[in-house]
Structure formats: C-alpha cells, structure tokens
C-alpha positions in Angstrom: 7.8 12.9 2.2 9.5 12.1 -0.3 10.3 8.5 -0.7 12.4 8.2 -3.8 15.1 5.6 -2.8 18.6 6.7 -4.0 21.0 4.2 -5.6 22.4 1.7 -2.8 20.2 3.1 -0.4 19.8 -0.7 1.3 23.2 -1.6 3.3 24.4 -5.3 1.7 23.0 -6.8 4.4 19.5 -6.7 2.7 20.8 -7.6 -0.2 22.3 -10.7 0.9 19.0 -10.8 2.6 17.9 -15.0 2.3 13.8 -14.7 1.1 13.5 -18.0 3.1 12.4 -16.0 6.0 9.3 -14.7 3.9 8.7 -18.1 2.5 6.9 -19.7 5.9 5.5 -16.5 6.8 2.3 -17.3 7.6 0.3 -13.9 6.5 1.8 -14.7 3.4 -1.3 -17.9 2.8 -3.8 -14.6 4.3 -5.8 -11.9 2.0 -6.7 -10.3 5.3 -4.3 -8.7 8.2 -4.8 -7.4 11.2 -3.0 -4.5 11.9 -2.3 -5.4 15.3 -2.1 -9.0 16.1 -0.2 -9.8 12.7 2.1 -6.9 12.3 2.3 -5.2 15.8 1.6 -2.1 14.2 -0.4 1.3 16.7 -3.1 2.0 15.7 -4.3 5.1 15.2 -7.0 6.2 18.1 -8.6 9.3 16.4 -7.6 6.9 12.7 -8.6 4.2 13.4 -7.1 0.9 10.6 -7.5 -2.3 12.1 -6.9 -4.4 8.4 -5.3 -4.3 5.5 -7.0 -6.5 2.4 -5.0 -7.7 -0.3 -7.7 -9.9 -2.2 -8.8 -7.2 -4.7 -5.3 -8.0 -5.9 -6.3 -10.5 -8.8 -3.3 -11.5 -9.9 -0.7 -14.5 -7.9 2.8 -13.5 -8.4 1.8 -9.7 -8.4 -0.6 -10.0 -4.7 2.6 -12.4 -3.2 5.5 -8.8 -4.1 2.3 -6.9 -2.6 2.2 -9.1 0.3 5.9 -9.3 0.2 6.0 -5.3 -0.2 3.7 -4.1 3.0 5.5 -6.6 5.0 8.9 -4.9 4.0 6.9 -1.7 4.8 5.8 -2.4 8.7 9.1 -2.8 10.4 9.7 1.1 9.3 7.5 2.2 11.9 4.4 4.2 9.1 1.2 3.8 9.9 -1.3 1.6 9.4 -3.7 4.0 7.3 -0.8 4.7 5.3 0.4 1.1 4.4 -3.1 0.5 3.7 -3.3 3.5 0.7 -0.4 1.4 -0.4 -2.3 -1.0 -1.5 -4.9 0.5 -2.6 -2.6 2.0 -5.4 -1.5 -1.5 -6.1 -4.9 -2.9 -6.0 -5.6 -0.2 -8.4 -2.4 -0.8 -10.4 -3.4 -5.1 -10.5 -7.1 -4.0 -12.0 -5.0 -1.8 -14.7 -4.1 -5.1 -15.8 -6.4 -6.9 -15.6 -8.4 -4.6 -17.7 -5.4 -4.3 -20.3 -4.7 -8.9 -20.6 -0.9 -8.1 -19.5 -0.6 -11.6 -17.9 3.1 -11.3 -17.2 5.5 -8.6 -15.7 7.1 -8.5 -18.5 5.0 -6.7 -19.8 5.6 -3.5 -17.6 7.2 -1.2 -19.8 6.8 3.1 -20.2 3.7 2.1 -22.4 2.6 0.1 -20.3 3.4 2.8 -17.7 2.0 6.5 -19.9 -1.5 4.0 -20.4 -2.2 3.8 -16.6 -1.3 7.3 -16.2 -4.4 7.5 -19.0 -6.5 5.3 -16.4 -5.2 7.3 -13.6 -6.8 10.1 -14.6 -10.1 8.9 -15.7 -11.0 8.0 -12.6 -10.7 11.5 -11.9 -8.1 11.5 -9.4 -6.7 14.0 -7.1 -2.6 15.1 -8.3 -1.6 14.3 -5.3 -3.4 11.3 -5.3 -1.5 10.2 -9.1 1.1 11.7 -7.3 1.2 8.4 -5.0 0.8 6.0 -6.9 3.5 6.9 -8.2 6.0 6.5 -6.1 4.4 4.3 -4.5 5.2 2.1 -8.0 9.0 3.5 -8.7 8.9 1.9 -5.3 7.7 -1.5 -4.7 9.3 -2.4 -8.8 12.6 -0.7 -7.6 12.9 -2.6 -4.0 12.2 -5.7 -6.9 14.8 -5.4 -9.3 17.2 -5.1 -6.7 15.9 -7.7 -4.4 16.3 -10.1 -8.1 12.6 -10.9 -8.0 11.1 -9.0 -11.2 13.3 -6.2 -13.6 11.1 -3.4 -15.0 13.1 0.1 -15.5 11.7 2.5 -13.4 12.8 5.8 -15.7 9.8 6.6 -16.5 8.8 7.8 -13.1 11.8 9.7 -13.1 10.8 13.8 -12.7 7.2 12.5 -12.5 6.6 11.9 -9.1 8.0 15.3 -7.4 6.6 17.5 -10.3 3.0 16.2 -10.3 2.1 17.3 -6.6 1.9 21.2 -7.8 -2.4 21.7 -7.5 -4.4 22.9 -10.6 -5.9 25.7 -10.8 -8.7 25.5 -9.6 -7.6 23.0 -7.3 -7.1 25.1 -3.4 -5.5 23.2 -1.4 -4.5 26.2 1.2 -7.5 28.2 3.2 -8.6 31.5 1.2 -7.4 34.9 3.4 -11.6 35.6 3.2 -12.1 32.3 4.4 -10.2 32.5 7.0 -11.3 35.9 8.3 -14.3 34.4 8.5 -13.5 31.3 9.8 -12.4 33.4 12.7 -15.8 35.4 12.7 -17.8 32.6 13.9 -15.3 30.9 15.7 -17.0 31.8 18.7 -20.6 30.2 17.5 -18.6 26.4 18.4 -18.1 24.7 21.7 -15.2 25.8 23.6 -12.9 23.2 23.1 -13.7 23.0 19.9 -12.5 26.7 19.5 -9.2 25.5 21.0 -8.4 22.6 18.6 -9.1 25.1 15.4 -6.7 27.8 17.6 -3.6 25.3 17.9 -4.6 24.3 14.5 -4.5 27.6 12.8 -1.8 28.7 14.3 1.4 26.6 15.0 -0.6 23.6 11.6 0.3 20.5 13.1 -1.1 17.5 11.2 -4.4 17.0 12.3 -3.3 13.5 14.7 -1.2 15.0 16.5 -3.1 17.5 17.2 -5.8 15.3 18.4 -4.0 13.2 20.2 -1.9 15.9 22.0 -1.0 14.4 25.4 -2.1 16.8 28.4 0.9 17.7 29.8 2.1 19.1 27.1 3.2 22.1 27.3 7.6 22.8 28.8 9.1 26.2 28.5 13.2 26.3 27.8 14.3 29.6 29.7 12.2 31.6 28.6 10.9 29.5 25.4 7.0 28.9 25.8 6.6 25.1 23.5 4.6 22.1 22.9 5.5 18.6 23.4 3.8 16.5 20.7 4.6 12.8 19.3 4.9 13.1 15.7 2.1 11.3 13.6 4.2 9.9 10.9 7.0 9.8 12.8 6.1 8.2 16.3 8.8 10.3 17.1 8.4 12.2 20.0 8.9 16.4 19.1 8.8 19.8 20.4 7.3 23.5 18.7 8.2 26.8 20.1 4.7 29.0 20.5 3.6 31.9 21.4 2.5 32.9 24.6 -1.2 33.8 23.6 -1.1 30.3 22.9 -0.1 28.5 25.8 -2.8 30.7 27.6 -5.7 28.9 25.3 -3.3 25.3 26.1 -3.7 26.1 29.5 -7.5 26.8 29.5 -8.3 23.7 28.0 -6.3 21.7 30.3 -7.8 23.0 33.3 -11.7 21.8 31.0 -9.8 18.1 31.3 -9.5 18.4 34.7 -12.5 19.6 35.6 -14.5 16.9 33.4 -12.3 13.7 34.3 -9.7 14.4 37.0 -6.5 12.4 36.3 -8.8 9.2 34.6 -8.2 10.9 31.3 -4.8 12.1 29.7 -5.3 14.1 26.7 -5.1 17.9 26.1 -9.2 17.4 23.7 -11.6 14.6 24.2 -14.6 14.1 21.9 -18.2 13.3 22.6 -21.7 12.2 23.5 -24.1 14.2 21.6 -27.3 14.3 22.9 -31.0 16.1 22.5 -30.5 19.7 24.0 -26.6 19.3 24.6 -24.1 20.2 22.2 -21.6 19.4 23.5 -21.0 16.6 26.1 -17.5 16.1 26.8 -16.7 12.4 26.4 -13.2 10.2 27.5 -12.1 9.1 24.6 -9.4 10.6 21.5 -11.5 12.7 18.7 -11.8 11.3 15.8 -10.6 13.4 12.2 -14.0 12.9 10.9 -15.8 14.7 13.8 -13.3 17.1 14.1 -14.4 17.6 10.4 -18.0 17.6 10.7 -17.9 20.2 13.3 -16.3 22.3 11.0 -18.2 21.7 7.8 -21.5 22.5 10.4 -20.7 25.7 11.4 -19.4 26.4 7.5 -23.2 25.5 6.4 -24.8 27.4 8.9 -23.1 30.4 9.1 -22.3 30.4 4.7 -19.0 30.8 5.0 -17.5 30.4 1.5 -15.8 31.8 -1.3 -14.8 35.1 -3.5 -16.8 33.4 -5.5 -19.9 32.6 -3.2 -19.0 28.6 -2.6 -19.9 27.0 0.5 -16.1 25.7 1.7 -15.4 22.9 2.8 -13.0 22.1 5.6 -10.4 19.8 5.7 -7.5 19.5 8.9 -4.8 19.5 6.3 -6.0 23.2 4.4 -5.0 24.5 8.3 -1.0 22.7 7.4 -0.7 24.0 3.5 -2.0 27.4 4.5 1.0 27.9 7.2 4.0 27.1 4.6 2.1 28.6 2.3 2.2 31.7 4.8 5.5 31.7 5.6 6.7 31.2 2.5 4.7 34.4 1.0 6.5 36.5 4.0 9.9 35.2 2.6 10.7 32.2 5.7 14.1 30.6 4.4 12.8 27.0 2.9 15.4 24.8 6.1 13.2 26.9 8.6 9.8 25.8 6.8 10.9 22.6 6.9 12.6 22.4 10.5 8.7 23.9 12.1 6.6 21.7 10.0 9.3 19.0 11.3 9.2 17.3 7.6 12.6 14.6 7.8 13.4 10.7 7.2 13.5 8.0 8.5 16.2 6.4 9.7 15.0 2.7 7.8 17.7 1.2 8.0 16.9 0.6 12.1 13.9 -0.6 11.1 15.3 -3.2 8.4 17.2 -4.8 11.3 14.4 -5.5 12.6 13.3 -8.2 10.2 14.0 -11.9 12.2 15.2 -14.8 10.1 12.8 -17.8 10.1 14.0 -21.9 10.5 13.1 -23.5 6.1 11.8 -27.1 6.5 11.1 -29.0 3.6 9.1 -26.3 2.1 12.5 -24.8 1.7 14.2 -28.1 0.3 11.5 -28.5 -2.6 11.9 -25.0 -3.7 15.7 -24.6 -4.7 15.6 -28.8 -6.5 16.9 -28.8 -9.7 14.2 -29.4 -12.1 14.5 -30.7 -16.1 11.9 -29.8 -19.0 10.2 -31.8 -21.8 7.8 -30.5 -24.4 5.1 -31.8 -26.2 7.9 -34.2 -28.1 8.6 -35.5 -24.9 12.7 -34.0 -25.0 14.2 -32.4 -22.5 14.6 -28.1 -22.8 15.8 -27.0 -20.4 17.0 -28.0 -16.5 16.5 -25.2 -13.9 18.3 -25.1 -10.5 16.8 -22.3 -8.5 19.3 -19.7 -6.4 16.8 -18.1 -5.2 14.1 -19.3 -3.5 11.6 -16.4 -3.1 12.1 -16.2 -6.6 11.6 -19.0 -7.8 7.4 -18.6 -5.2 7.0 -16.3 -7.6 8.3 -17.4 -10.7 6.3 -20.6 -10.4 2.9 -18.0 -9.6 3.3 -16.3 -13.1 3.5 -19.1 -14.8 -0.2 -20.5 -13.1 -1.8 -19.8 -15.9 -4.2 -22.8 -17.4 -3.9 -25.7 -15.5 -2.8 -27.0 -12.0 0.4 -29.4 -13.4 3.1 -27.1 -15.7 4.1 -24.3 -17.0 3.5 -21.8 -19.9 6.8 -20.6 -21.6 5.4 -18.2 -24.0 7.7 -15.2 -25.0 5.4 -12.9 -24.3 1.3 -13.5 -23.5 0.3 -10.8 -25.8 -2.5 -12.6 -27.5 -5.5 -15.0 -26.1 -4.2 -18.2 -25.7 -4.9 -20.5 -29.5 -4.3 -23.4 -27.1 -7.0 -23.5 -24.2 -8.0 -26.3 -22.1 -5.2 -28.6 -24.1 -2.1 -27.4 -23.3 -0.6 -30.4 -23.2 -0.4 -29.7 -27.0 0.9 -26.7 -27.4 5.2 -27.0 -27.4 5.5 -23.7 -25.0 3.6 -25.6 -22.2 6.7 -28.0 -20.2 6.1 -30.5 -17.8 8.7 -31.6 -15.4 8.9 -35.3 -13.1 6.9 -32.7 -10.3 4.2 -33.2 -13.0 4.4 -36.3 -14.0 1.5 -38.1 -11.2 -0.8 -35.4 -12.5 -0.1 -36.6 -16.7 -0.5 -40.5 -15.5 -4.2 -39.7 -13.9 -5.7 -37.6 -17.0 -3.5 -40.5 -19.3 -6.0 -42.8 -17.5 -9.1 -40.2 -17.5 -8.9 -39.9 -21.4 -7.9 -43.3 -21.6 -11.6 -44.6 -20.6 -13.1 -42.0 -22.8 -11.4 -43.3 -25.0 -13.2 -46.8 -24.5 -16.5 -44.8 -24.3 -16.1 -43.6 -27.5 -15.3 -46.3 -28.9 -18.2 -47.7 -27.8 -20.9 -44.7 -29.5 -19.6 -44.9 -31.9 -18.1 -40.9 -32.1 -15.8 -40.1 -34.2 -15.1 -37.1 -33.8 -14.9 -37.0 -30.0 -12.2 -40.6 -31.1 -9.8 -38.4 -33.0 -9.7 -35.7 -30.3 -9.5 -37.6 -27.7 -6.7 -40.3 -29.3 -4.2 -36.9 -30.4 -4.9 -36.4 -26.6 -3.7 -39.9 -25.7 -0.4 -39.7 -28.0 0.5 -36.3 -26.6 -0.1 -37.8 -22.9 2.3 -41.0 -24.2 5.0 -38.1 -25.3 5.5 -36.3 -22.8 5.3 -38.9 -19.7 8.0 -41.1 -21.8 10.4 -38.0 -21.2 9.4 -37.5 -18.0 10.1 -40.7 -16.8 13.0 -41.5 -19.0 14.3 -38.6 -16.8 13.7 -40.2 -13.6 15.6 -43.7 -15.1 
C-alpha cells in the first residue's frame, strides 16, 4: 500500500483542527501506551501487540510529535503492529539525530536525510525496511508541515519510497519453482490441519492474519461460483475471494475437523495445538500465532532438506506465498487491475476515521500556553515579544528550546557546534528569559550571593571573581524583567 499523501489530502476541517484537543490528553505524558485500554485498538490474536513504547525517542520535541502522529494514525483503523513498526522507524531516526548531534529540527535537511540513508544501510536492513523508514518519515514531516508544527522539506523522499522496494538480486521474496514442488512433495508429512492451511494460502495468496482468523462459516456460493469469506487484515473490512471447487472440498474437510473436536464452542476454521510428547498435533481452541505456522513449515524444510538449486535450505515466511501468487499471475500476463483485485490491494478512507477525533476542553493549561510573553537578553533589554497562535506549536517550541536548564530558552540560530557557555547560560546573548523565569532567577541570585559571601571569607579569589560576574548578570536580567512587570 502506498501511503504518499497527495497535496490537499487533509480536508479543510482537519486543517482547522485546534491543537488543544491533544494538549490535555494524558497519553502525551506516558511513554508506554496500551493498545487496547489506551487506544481502543483491536488486537490480532495471531500477532499480539499489547503496548506501544516511545521511551527510546530521546528528543522531547520529536517524542511529543511522534505521540501525536501515532494518536492520529490510531484513528485510521490501522493495526497495532503497523503502528509499532512506525514508532520503530521514528526511534531509529531519533537515534540517528543523537549520533549526529542534531538538536533542532532546523538542521534536518536533504543532507541530513542522505546521512540517515547511509546510517540505515550500515544496519544491514532490507530494501523494503529502508523504504518503510522513508514512507514513515515522509508522512510524519508532511503532517507536521501542514499543521504548522515544523517546517521540514520532504522533497528528498520523492521517487525513493516506491522505487526502492524491489528486491536485491540475492534477496528472493517469492518461492522458487523447485522449492514450491518440494513443498508439495513433502506436504503429507505435516499434520492434516497444517496441510490444509498451506493449501489455502498457496492457492489464494491471502495474508497470514486472514488465513489464521478465517471464520468457520467462511464459504459462500454466488450462483455457481464459490467464494471464501474473510476479514481483511489490513483494513478490517469483510471481503470475499473466488475459489475453486477443489479448495472448497479442502475447507469443508477442515470445517468437519473443527466441529468434531470442539462442537460449536469454537468458531474459527483453523486452530492452534498443545504439543505433548508422542503427540504431534493436539488441537487447542485458540488462534494459531504466525510464529507457530512458520515453525511447522521450517521444521518440515529442515527435516526433509527442502532447498534451492544452490543447495541452500529454504526458510519459509508466510508472505512469500502472496509474493509467489502475484509473480505467477504477472508472468502469466494477468492484468495489473485483476491482480490488484484478487490480492485485495485497496486504500482506506482516512477522512472518515479522522472525524472520530473528539474535541477536548482546555482549562488553565491552554490559557498559559497562549498568553503573550516578553523576553530579555543578557543585557536586560527586551529583545522580542511572543504571542502564540497555536497552543500545540507553542508547546513544541518549548520542548525544542529545553536544552541546558529548567528555565529560559536558547535561541541560537543553529546548534551545529557544542555550546561555549554550558552551565552559564545567563551570560549568553542567545539565552532569553521571560517573566515566567523571574522567580527562578531570584532564587539563583540568592544562592550566588550566599556563595559569594563564603568565597570572600575563605579568600577564594578566582571563585569570587566568577561569582561576581554571575551576580552581575543575574541582576541585569532580573531588573529588565521587573521593569516589564511594572
């Protein structure tokens, strides 16, 4: 699925969406979200993802925006596992920024993305994984720019997200013909339920979650055409797939198998197993996990030496069946539109899900964020005033400027080199303080005055000179801020 958002993708009402609905959301203060209790997501039984974690995103501003981005994406009926993969991409980008000593979004440009590409390749990621990083970052920064939170140009990603997904010469994503035939020859060594699962997936090319969660009552007949009813794993909508009479017979056998073992207490076509000694497959009334299905196939591959032409033992993955079906249909000259329909590639209607976003009422926190502020520099002069228009943008701005101390804001244009005045910010012309910082500055002044008295009594000349400079700098800033209050 291509996730490139065209220009004008977001409707007008989204562009007018006020940020205050997010600021009071308690999830923004948590680094671990529960996919069910916090986000109300439906969890796939075959691939459980119970939590989403943001703790490894180092930069406060990036963590905040990542949470808001995932909060929005969670309304699009996307799976928890998919959201988790997007967070992983943002985590890797955060680690890269830390490694490159990039502290501000203003430093993120085309050269930064070029360096990130090199960084990903050092991790030996597949081309598909790298492409997913591109897609995630492109969508993330597009949203940030459209909402006015950050101004990061995404032109670098154009043309890279699609073209990079083709496999390398040594990275075969489909099942080679010789492996396909060996699987058919040795299929009877698998337990009967697993045999039927393989026959269904290698005939239909359905996604693994769709296979493992097929309902027991999955057969439909439309005139003379048999169809397989399933729930689309990616979009969570009911769909039907035309199937042959031979596959219908296989499915009816499996239906009878389930009814014999569980009566009417279990309503899935396939089940998992409780392995015990001297019992290869003991059916259990629960959905099989993806890893269990893979384990059955790869155990067969190992035991019966299912290998490629060059003698390499084949490692099965469920998605290879889907790739193989698409390859066979393409080589047979089937039109792209038919392949797209058969494999059920379609885009969700995102606008409908955005409408589920609920507005929240802001209290004192909102008023605090949008009030006007006036700043003084190290000379005590007013250098600027700031009236926030967007509370979310203001909250993000504060996160980005929290660099050295708990109060004041660093307004250096770019942080390309280490700060030369670390631990002495109030001496720097780029360190601006507002009336909100006045009490903290007065506390510092009191502490410096006490330390100055001690230094004088002990005859510590050098320490005394440094403290006098600090005392003078603090007095100037405090006087400037007190004049604003007057």
